[in-house]
DRENTIVEX-280030 format. One record per residue (C-alpha): residue in one letter; x, y, z. Coordinates in steps of 0.001 Angstrom, whole numbers, plus 500000, padded with zeros to 6 digits. Each point is the difference from the previous one (the first is absolute). Layout:
// DRENTIVEX-280030
resn,xx,yy,zz
A,X,Y,Z $
...
// end
This chain:
// DRENTIVEX-280030
resn,xx,yy,zz
M,499908,500058,499958 $
S,501650,503405,499377 $
F,500086,503021,502206 $
T,497129,501589,498462 $
S,497643,496580,500874 $
T,501088,500688,503925 $
K,499360,503429,499452 $
M,496426,499110,499310 $
M,499508,497639,502866 $
Q,501639,502646,502148 $
K,497158,502331,499510 $
A,497429,497287,500307 $
G,501200,499023,503216 $
V,501064,496912,498573 $
V,503701,500234,500674 $
S,501329,502109,502949 $
R,502168,503352,499021 $
T,503483,499668,500646 $
P,502230,503116,500460 $
V,502136,499689,497022 $
V,500290,497398,497048 $
R,503003,497429,500262 $
S,500801,498726,497093 $
A,497809,498461,496980 $
H,500774,496221,501462 $
Q,498529,501042,503039 $
V,497054,501641,499002 $
R,499112,497369,497764 $
Q,500200,497268,502833 $
Q,498189,502028,502508 $
A,496995,500397,496936 $
R,499988,496579,499354 $
S,499146,498856,503370 $
A,497331,502750,500850 $
K,498733,498632,496479 $
H,498925,496598,501683 $
Q,498994,501321,503267 $
A,497218,502598,498104 $
A,499086,498399,496847 $
P,497154,498330,501997 $
S,499146,502684,501942 $
V,499538,502603,497095 $
V,499088,497676,496860 $
A,497108,498138,502164 $
A,497863,502605,500481 $
V,497962,500171,496951 $
V,499039,503730,499641 $
P,499252,502274,497154 $
Q,503014,501869,498893 $
Q,498042,503452,499791 $
Q,499271,499374,503754 $
L,503723,499066,501344 $
S,501655,502485,501772 $
A,503253,501575,499068 $
A,502347,498363,501998 $
A,497712,496338,498975 $
R,500401,500858,495974 $
R,503906,500549,500581 $
A,500482,496819,502182 $
S,497782,498063,497557 $
L,501973,501419,497152 $
A,503279,498976,501866 $
C,498960,496491,500702 $
R,499304,499481,496094 $
V,502776,501516,499330 $
A,502571,497741,502317 $
A,497564,497144,498655 $
A,501291,500505,496222 $
E,503801,500365,501066 $
A,500001,496043,500568 $
P,498542,498531,496719 $
A,502363,502529,498399 $
A,503087,499182,501545 $
A,499016,496321,499296 $
G,499443,500759,496658 $
A,503415,501573,499279 $
D,501774,497300,499021 $
S,497423,498659,497524 $
S,499782,503930,498194 $
S,503943,499130,499136 $
S,498801,496992,497639 $
S,498351,502868,497697 $
A,503096,502023,500177 $
S,499670,499909,496240 $
N,497070,502776,500334 $
V,502236,502193,501492 $
R,502901,501784,500308 $
G,502189,499434,503581 $
D,503136,502072,499010 $
I,497541,503169,499582 $
R,498032,502202,502412 $
N,498559,503354,498553 $
I,499370,502821,502451 $
A,498582,503158,499961 $
I,500992,502625,502980 $
I,497041,502189,501086 $
A,499575,502545,502265 $
H,498750,503056,501107 $
V,502329,503370,498941 $
D,502874,500118,502212 $
H,499692,496610,501876 $
G,503756,498779,498455 $
K,499427,498031,496811 $
T,502354,501369,498333 $
T,502607,499647,502480 $
L,499362,496609,501180 $
V,500869,499109,496274 $
D,503353,501486,500519 $
S,500794,497714,502830 $
M,498565,497065,498076 $
L,502464,500511,497059 $
K,502851,501067,502161 $
Q,499794,496491,502062 $
S,499426,498295,496948 $
K,503162,500357,498799 $
V,498743,502341,496982 $
F,502868,502665,500162 $
R,503146,499251,500486 $
A,501510,500890,503681 $
N,501869,502992,498520 $
Q,497150,501448,498031 $
D,498584,503095,500605 $
M,496229,500026,500557 $
A,497912,502843,499588 $
E,497096,500244,502451 $
R,496791,498623,499014 $
V,501548,498468,497181 $
M,496567,498693,498293 $
D,499072,503803,499878 $
S,501677,500620,496898 $
N,497761,503075,498614 $
A,501509,503048,500747 $
L,496401,501137,501137 $
E,499932,497416,502306 $
R,503371,500876,501812 $
E,498838,503730,500472 $
R,496535,499272,501605 $
G,501129,497055,501746 $
I,497019,497515,498769 $
T,499674,497299,497613 $
I,498146,500966,496870 $
L,500533,497498,497341 $
A,499895,496213,500886 $
K,503520,498272,499329 $
N,500810,496339,500156 $
T,503600,498197,500907 $
A,500682,496409,501425 $
I,502146,498376,502395 $
R,500994,496525,500686 $
F,499629,497992,503620 $
K,500929,496787,500393 $
G,499779,498891,496025 $
V,496202,502340,499480 $
K,500128,502649,498303 $
I,497334,502408,501584 $
N,498479,502697,497464 $
V,499574,503039,502061 $
I,498280,503154,499035 $
D,499959,502979,501462 $
T,496798,501923,499944 $
P,498922,503615,500683 $
G,498605,500783,503470 $
H,497915,503106,499647 $
A,496407,499816,498989 $
D,499937,502140,496981 $
F,502584,497033,497963 $
G,497314,497207,501228 $
G,499854,499006,496556 $
E,503565,498762,499867 $
V,499257,497743,502845 $
E,496677,498781,498576 $
R,502027,499387,496795 $
V,503115,497860,501418 $
L,497556,497948,502336 $
N,499818,497919,496881 $
M,503575,498713,499626 $
C,500222,498924,503727 $
D,498979,497444,501866 $
G,500171,501155,503461 $
V,501062,503368,501637 $
L,501603,501630,502635 $
L,498040,502141,502061 $
L,502048,502627,501683 $
V,498632,501780,503470 $
D,501949,502605,502007 $
S,500208,498566,503567 $
V,498632,503546,501485 $
E,497630,501406,497145 $
G,497836,496674,499250 $
P,498005,499201,497073 $
M,499639,503282,498016 $
P,497433,500891,497356 $
Q,502060,498673,497014 $
T,500738,496583,502345 $
R,496119,500020,499596 $
F,499928,500417,495811 $
V,502993,497635,499525 $
T,498914,497251,501898 $
K,496449,500081,499041 $
K,501256,499499,496167 $
A,502624,497334,501717 $
L,496952,497809,501558 $
A,497801,500240,497214 $
L,502529,498564,497455 $
N,500687,497471,502668 $
K,503410,500737,500369 $
K,501979,498885,503226 $
V,501059,502688,502287 $
V,502633,499708,502150 $
V,499640,502973,502912 $
V,503396,501615,500328 $
V,500273,502275,503147 $
N,502349,502577,498801 $
K,502556,502129,501984 $
I,499813,497743,503031 $
D,503133,502193,501530 $
K,497612,503182,500525 $
P,499937,500837,503568 $
A,496369,500117,499982 $
A,499227,497211,498089 $
R,496879,497994,501257 $
P,499704,496885,497880 $
E,497877,498415,501614 $
W,497458,502517,499458 $
V,501060,500105,496473 $
V,499403,496579,499667 $
D,496333,500059,501681 $
S,499083,502953,497483 $
T,501155,498031,497235 $
F,497857,497661,500563 $
E,497072,501655,500498 $
L,500627,501615,496850 $
F,500112,496867,498375 $
M,496374,499369,501729 $
D,498953,502764,498911 $
L,500960,499660,496066 $
G,497862,496446,500449 $
A,503230,497858,499690 $
T,499611,495985,499868 $
D,500790,497969,503037 $
E,503325,499006,497911 $
Q,501068,503760,499539 $
C,499007,501093,503641 $
D,502348,497762,501190 $
F,503344,501777,498556 $
P,503774,499495,500796 $
V,501690,502597,501970 $
V,503637,501135,499587 $
Y,501791,502996,502056 $
A,502122,502002,497912 $
S,502347,502803,500125 $
G,500468,500865,496362 $
V,502865,502721,500475 $
N,501762,497700,502285 $
G,499750,497009,498008 $
I,498882,497469,503186 $
A,496699,497783,500105 $
G,498056,497635,502394 $
M,497021,498053,500551 $
S,499781,501795,503471 $
P,500653,503970,500695 $
D,502319,498379,503173 $
T,501759,497439,498113 $
M,501739,501699,496926 $
S,502632,498852,497641 $
E,502728,501632,499155 $
T,498854,499871,495960 $
L,496781,499462,498198 $
E,500476,496482,499488 $
P,496699,499082,501702 $
L,497937,502488,497720 $
F,501752,498204,497165 $
D,498744,496671,501334 $
T,496362,501095,500762 $
V,500006,501416,495925 $
V,501385,496072,499257 $
R,497881,498369,502260 $
E,496598,502072,500300 $
V,499547,501065,496074 $
A,498853,497485,497522 $
P,502328,499072,497125 $
P,498530,501122,496700 $
A,497692,497848,498397 $
V,500810,499377,496633 $
A,499224,497903,496774 $
F,503104,499072,498188 $
E,498355,498216,497123 $
Q,497129,502420,499351 $
P,500464,502640,496897 $
L,501677,503323,501176 $
Q,497951,502794,502126 $
M,502097,502621,501190 $
L,497659,503354,501395 $
V,501984,503388,499711 $
T,499683,501950,503470 $
N,502766,502451,499444 $
I,501884,501753,497179 $
D,503229,501383,500050 $
Y,501895,502006,497611 $
D,503566,499508,498976 $
E,501708,502905,497496 $
H,501666,496678,497780 $
K,497356,497541,500616 $
G,496857,502075,499211 $
R,496934,498827,502416 $
I,500919,497478,502143 $
A,496473,497553,501186 $
I,500635,498393,503745 $
G,497608,497240,501218 $
R,499772,496870,501616 $
V,499838,497112,497822 $
S,496589,498005,501018 $
A,500464,496557,497464 $
G,502339,498626,497638 $
T,503548,501890,499066 $
V,500927,503137,498292 $
K,503263,499244,497910 $
K,502233,502822,498133 $
G,499598,500319,496604 $
I,496522,498210,499769 $
P,496579,501539,498522 $
L,497301,500091,502131 $
S,496415,501856,499928 $
I,498484,502823,502046 $
C,496779,500511,501423 $
S,497622,501727,502398 $
S,496776,498601,501781 $
L,498702,503748,499104 $
E,500186,499082,496607 $
P,499118,496494,499160 $
G,500514,498520,496654 $
K,502375,502565,499201 $
V,503909,498809,499832 $
R,503064,501640,498440 $
P,503538,498225,499386 $
G,502991,500697,502175 $
K,504058,498785,500345 $
V,501737,499698,503356 $
N,503594,501772,499091 $
E,501322,499679,503223 $
L,499019,498296,503658 $
F,501316,501029,503366 $
V,499696,498609,503652 $
Y,500071,502132,503346 $
D,502909,498562,501658 $
N,502308,501905,502912 $
F,498582,503414,499385 $
S,501109,499531,496176 $
R,497938,499051,496673 $
I,501820,496783,499033 $
P,499654,498681,495849 $
V,498602,496538,499914 $
E,499217,497878,497286 $
E,496176,498599,501218 $
V,498066,500938,503304 $
Q,497823,497406,500976 $
A,496238,500160,501748 $
G,500458,501454,503398 $
D,502574,502254,499722 $
I,500040,504136,499557 $
C,501644,501056,496806 $
A,500415,503102,497524 $
V,499486,499968,496541 $
T,500967,501876,497033 $
G,499656,500260,496306 $
I,495979,501550,500150 $
Q,499521,503294,499599 $
D,496307,500372,500045 $
I,499519,497454,503046 $
G,498103,501336,503081 $
I,499036,499344,503386 $
G,497121,497534,500547 $
E,500948,498131,496818 $
T,501086,496504,499572 $
L,502928,498793,498351 $
C,498828,496150,498581 $
S,501243,497361,497924 $
K,499358,500537,495967 $
E,497728,496448,500206 $
S,497814,500746,502844 $
P,499431,504019,500662 $
V,497705,499825,503376 $
A,500212,503589,501804 $
L,500267,500241,503772 $
P,497658,502037,501808 $
T,501261,503323,499668 $
I,500970,502274,503184 $
K,496941,502100,501433 $
V,500903,502791,502528 $
E,498148,502827,501863 $
E,498636,502818,498400 $
P,501077,503495,500347 $
T,498627,502879,502381 $
V,501548,502840,498862 $
S,500592,501811,496950 $
M,501892,502842,498500 $
T,500167,502119,497156 $
F,502899,500442,497886 $
K,500523,502201,497035 $
V,502694,501844,497959 $
N,501210,502764,501879 $
T,498653,503488,498839 $
S,501609,502210,502904 $
P,501748,503148,498353 $
F,503371,497766,501183 $
A,499564,497222,498070 $
G,502747,498582,498473 $
K,502939,502115,501994 $
E,501928,497723,501693 $
G,500636,496818,498261 $
K,503225,499048,497539 $
F,498215,499773,496695 $
N,496741,499878,498655 $
T,499190,497652,496710 $
S,496869,501132,499074 $
K,497870,502939,500247 $
P,497895,500452,503241 $
V,496431,501270,500317 $
N,500991,503120,501919 $
T,501402,502891,497926 $
S,501679,502388,502410 $
P,503390,501208,499509 $
F,501384,497298,502194 $
A,498097,496978,497941 $
G,502660,497273,499415 $
K,502709,500676,502961 $
E,498546,498671,503107 $
G,498863,496071,499047 $
K,501395,497438,497891 $
F,496487,498496,499438 $
V,497544,502417,499899 $
T,496859,499335,497785 $
S,496981,497758,500100 $
R,501315,497294,497718 $
N,503269,499684,502706 $
L,497398,500048,502648 $
K,498239,497412,498626 $
D,502364,497416,499105 $
R,501824,500158,503585 $
L,496585,499286,501441 $
D,499434,496939,497732 $
R,503058,498712,501251 $
E,499376,500295,503475 $
L,496735,497818,499194 $
E,502150,497235,499166 $
R,501379,499049,503154 $
N,497925,501999,502015 $
L,496400,497954,500440 $
A,498548,502283,503022 $
M,500091,503165,497563 $
K,497503,501374,497451 $
V,500710,502301,497338 $
E,496767,501252,498057 $
P,499417,503400,498035 $
G,499608,502925,501464 $
E,497525,503290,499241 $
T,502400,501287,497171 $
A,502601,498410,497813 $
D,502738,500747,501939 $
A,498490,498782,503307 $
F,500209,496414,501305 $
V,497984,498562,503339 $
V,502687,497861,502102 $
S,498615,497535,502834 $
G,501599,498445,502676 $
R,499922,498416,503183 $
G,500936,503849,501790 $
T,501698,503073,499614 $
L,503547,497988,501041 $
H,499536,497386,497218 $
L,499337,502976,497517 $
G,502591,502170,501561 $
I,503040,497590,499391 $
L,498484,499985,496201 $
I,500158,503686,500167 $
E,503468,499995,501211 $
S,501274,497256,497584 $
M,499050,502456,497223 $
R,501178,502790,500894 $
R,503430,498433,500602 $
E,500318,498752,496780 $
G,499109,503039,498256 $
Y,496068,500662,499596 $
E,498457,503305,500635 $
F,496307,500015,500989 $
E,497382,501343,501898 $
I,498031,498036,502788 $
G,496699,500857,501219 $
P,498510,499094,503447 $
P,499217,496921,501240 $
K,496661,498301,499844 $
V,498182,497155,501321 $
I,498499,497606,497745 $
T,495933,499143,501257 $
R,498426,497100,498703 $
E,496181,499049,499841 $
V,498730,497188,502601 $
D,496938,498846,500483 $
G,498329,503384,497891 $
H,501779,502238,502564 $
K,503582,502120,499367 $
C,502606,498613,501969 $
E,503792,501103,500607 $
P,502903,498224,501517 $
Y,500628,500109,503773 $
E,502883,498855,501811 $
E,501513,498752,503121 $
A,502088,502843,501608 $
I,502617,499008,503009 $
V,501529,502629,501704 $
E,502498,499680,502702 $
V,500237,503505,502360 $
P,501272,500936,503150 $
E,497404,499980,502578 $
Q,499855,503942,500252 $
Y,499057,500259,496557 $
V,497158,497170,499553 $
G,497156,503052,500171 $
S,501717,501891,497140 $
V,499795,497102,497895 $
V,496480,498860,500960 $
E,498978,503598,499248 $
L,502156,499933,496598 $
F,498233,496496,498695 $
A,496733,501376,501229 $
Q,500206,503257,497742 $
R,500438,497690,497004 $
K,497154,497568,501191 $
G,502341,497092,501001 $
E,497699,497637,502870 $
M,502789,498770,502722 $
Q,499728,496344,500281 $
D,502672,499030,502768 $
M,502282,501646,502004 $
Q,502763,498049,501888 $
P,503084,501138,502398 $
S,503284,498574,497746 $
I,503207,500705,501555 $
E,501976,502775,501791 $
G,497012,502020,500297 $
T,498802,500110,496671 $
T,496525,498909,498946 $
R,498695,498543,497042 $
L,496861,501122,497952 $
T,498015,497974,497315 $
F,497842,501863,498456 $
K,497600,499602,496487 $
I,500355,502813,497591 $
A,498955,500658,496505 $
T,503298,500330,497679 $
R,498662,503246,499332 $
G,500852,501175,503676 $
L,503126,498580,499564 $
L,501248,502395,497650 $
G,502405,502573,501255 $
L,499464,498528,503285 $
K,503803,499203,500285 $
N,501305,503645,501304 $
A,497099,500932,501700 $
L,500216,496921,502602 $
L,504296,500769,500059 $
T,499037,503587,500672 $
A,497048,499016,502823 $
T,502412,497526,501674 $
R,503371,502101,499764 $
G,501472,497431,497830 $
L,499489,497068,502258 $
G,497219,498535,498523 $
L,500150,496455,497474 $
L,497368,499032,497425 $
N,499464,496942,498175 $
T,496979,499422,497736 $
I,498381,497017,497801 $
F,497163,499982,497865 $
D,496880,498468,501787 $
S,496755,500203,497959 $
Y,497844,501709,497856 $
R,497002,502306,501976 $
P,497595,502556,499399 $
V,501610,503261,499101 $
A,500309,501840,503493 $
G,499175,503292,498614 $
E,502010,503524,499861 $
I,503182,499420,502168 $
S,502227,503345,501125 $
M,503564,499519,498390 $
R,502534,503078,500243 $
E,498648,502974,501858 $
Q,502579,502502,498734 $
G,500051,501184,496768 $
S,503172,500936,497217 $
L,502122,502663,499814 $
I,500437,500670,496078 $
A,502436,501573,497914 $
F,498915,503269,498695 $
E,502290,500409,497081 $
T,502910,498032,498058 $
G,503510,500821,501308 $
Q,502630,499273,502482 $
V,499478,499979,503869 $
T,501396,502562,501975 $
A,501072,500434,503649 $
Y,498337,503096,499964 $
A,496601,499183,498817 $
I,500369,496639,502607 $
E,500349,501920,502913 $
T,496278,501471,499508 $
A,498487,496681,498629 $
Q,501259,497919,502686 $
E,497661,501765,502496 $
R,496934,498510,497763 $
G,500815,496240,500418 $
Q,503032,497896,499694 $
L,501731,499724,496820 $
F,501378,497471,497503 $
V,502282,502257,497753 $
K,503311,501617,501703 $
P,502242,503060,498428 $
G,501091,499345,496183 $
D,497084,497123,499222 $
Q,498369,500756,496344 $
V,495907,500436,500622 $
Y,497618,500700,497528 $
E,496396,501087,500169 $
G,497453,497847,501345 $
Q,502702,497495,502146 $
V,499335,499212,503380 $
V,502609,501354,502000 $
G,498870,499330,503482 $
V,497203,498872,502535 $
Y,497739,503372,501000 $
N,498886,500700,503942 $
K,496601,499596,499302 $
S,497682,498584,497866 $
G,499789,500805,496446 $
D,502535,501351,497415 $
L,502166,503314,499618 $
K,501988,501038,497378 $
L,503038,501716,500855 $
N,503456,501128,498441 $
V,503038,498234,500974 $
C,501986,501851,497197 $
K,499858,503347,501298 $
A,503623,501891,499826 $
K,501086,502550,502435 $
A,499876,503455,498181 $
L,503306,501437,499639 $
T,501287,503286,501488 $
N,502077,502836,499395 $
M,502235,497845,502950 $
R,501935,497210,498884 $
A,498351,500465,496591 $
S,500816,497499,496741 $
Q,502752,501200,498219 $
S,499785,500738,496038 $
E,501865,497300,498192 $
K,503359,500771,498786 $
K,503737,498989,500053 $
V,501712,500203,503605 $
A,502759,499228,501842 $
L,499059,497535,503144 $
D,501384,500333,502971 $
E,500651,497066,502325 $
A,496684,498432,501511 $
R,500097,500761,503740 $
I,499367,496678,501453 $
M,497387,500122,502730 $
G,499906,498051,503018 $
L,497357,499457,502808 $
D,500896,503408,502011 $
D,500329,501577,497071 $
A,497028,499107,498740 $
L,497848,500983,503032 $
E,502030,503205,500430 $
Y,499114,500761,496040 $
V,496283,499397,499833 $
T,497211,502568,500572 $
D,496902,499374,501290 $
D,497894,499531,496442 $
E,502819,497692,499226 $
Q,499407,497649,502694 $
V,496736,497440,498899 $
A,499203,497189,501984 $
L,498577,497605,497565 $
D,498177,496641,501026 $
E,500900,496836,498963 $
A,498739,498628,496789 $
R,497872,497049,499992 $
I,501596,497690,497456 $
M,496713,498139,498150 $
G,500965,496297,498980 $
L,498098,497963,497731 $
D,498143,498150,502818 $
D,499872,503679,501895 $
A,498038,501959,496798 $
L,497387,496729,498988 $
E,499169,500045,503776 $
Y,499630,503838,499920 $
I,498027,500650,496466 $
T,495935,499967,499937 $
D,497715,500025,497259 $
D,500794,503202,498300 $
E,504210,499310,499987 $
Q,502088,497916,498156 $
V,503755,498966,500601 $
E,502704,500935,497596 $
V,502319,497538,499629 $
T,503398,500130,498747 $
P,503832,498442,499407 $
L,500593,502496,502470 $
S,497801,501952,501556 $
I,496132,499586,501713 $
R,497749,502481,500392 $
I,496490,500344,500489 $
R,497675,502380,498253 $
K,496553,501020,499478 $
D,497922,498057,497026 $
P,499265,502798,497300 $
S,496622,497555,499122 $
A,498872,499932,503649 $
K,497857,502754,502211 $
P,501611,502130,502394 $
S,500196,498674,503230 $
R,497803,502231,502849 $
G,500316,497968,503400 $
G,501214,496916,501364 $
S,500992,496542,497837 $
R,497268,497886,500375 $
R,499331,496873,497907 $
// end
């Protein structure tokens, strides 16, 4: 019996609680002896399941799981006789978790201890986060494959994103694995993304191994974390077998693991052993025709498009012709050929001649291949079920940049942009609607959770995704590639449910110090959020759970940081579609708008900063209609931030003529303080630098973000009605 079976019996009162879990062997022995004593008294009572108490249900479940373990163990030998139908030398696993629970760090330690790198080789931190944006933000954005070897078994490992906005990546790669490592922080326990990824894994009947990570934290509470994870499984409707999950305790950063928090090994060997023992080897059909579902697309400058997936049946060989089909297009088959074939091994792609069923491989030579299509043998083109992911909940409008500064900062321009200002062609490398459409079409080829539809005009496109971060990563990537465009405000996607207009709702969990609980509750109440739960957390913090419309979360992050003095932590996950909440009060303050085009001066800012917080500083170029700050009051205010001080006959500018220049006088600090007069002592507040995420969160319905390779600007939408009060959605 596993650790979880014992926990279920403890909750039912069948097994007495022990202060600590000593070892896996002792737990199993204790649970087995308790099972024989408790089974008659629990199972004999014939009572409808609905009338059982919570404790009795746990006891009943524990006994059923315990009873199932004996025949499973007895049949272990007989199952070896059918080894021809499984590949015992391979395990396929994905690592899933909430953001910042240590997935990539754990993979680093797994690679190190598997001798993937030389002893004298420098290894970068979070080596799997190879994307520049991933390293800058400290999050995993794209799912990636690697493989390690342990005692003759090849373990294919898929590192997945932890943020809810990239849940489509997790849904996609779960088709390639037979089990998952569910990482849970030893202090925080299950979080919103934990629920999402666990629900998907359980629905696909994947074996779940719970890893309580960061066990070395001083405030670690592993027993509470395991209990909370068990309750999560019960809430998600897991089966008896799924609720009986194995538990491993680990510290990814230290590279240690153990079956008990008190008996930790000096390596990750207990984790590797658990993976090999608990995750079933892939079931294969060697003699059947080839079938391989493409679940990911990579690209190489020399090899072109690379299709990645798991071979479900048969064998794929280098150089063979094959067929390509999809379950979405029955009867439609096109030919293809495998130019090169690779497998993942020791953090590298290794070229091979053939790959048998059960393994994960990469195929080149098919330039029009897409995610969800099936590579089949020419003799039997039968498609596997395609990949389905959750629908998008937020949309933004991408359109050609029409600001006065369009095309000013880029390296070069290959075609004429829509904007015909004197600055056209100088700022963006790709500025036309055709460039924009081609790039968005390429994104759709690998990003299944995203959709693109035509906008109201020919140069506009409505892009839908899982959230503002999901779309923000796309915007930042395009910006770095040289694209220049404008972004409209994020809007939620509504749908009709039983004749009623509904909008997406999310579960929001806020970790906040106790003294700011009132401010957070008031903030969510203003946006029509409903508090579902409030529990004390650790070190004087409180965990608040809300149900709130996605519309109410737009622009909430900065308001929450202000209300909690930067100490509040917000995590959200999509919950369901519900009736529209009505009008929600968003930003109460208006915007400061530039009155004319020109260069910002310190003289103008001295008076402008009294009106609110500015986004610009002296020397910046602005244009008429650009948002240069946030107004202290509701409504918008136009002001001149380019006004220069009128020259007088004192220190007047000299007429241009050739003069002999004297040696410059170097002014030290004391000299400068002694020199300046009253009208030269201008105290300027520090400008608030608006990054892409800040700008997307700030804008309202009559504003848009101008994105260029070098700048992020906010401007008023020329086609929108001017704002006269606080922003509402």
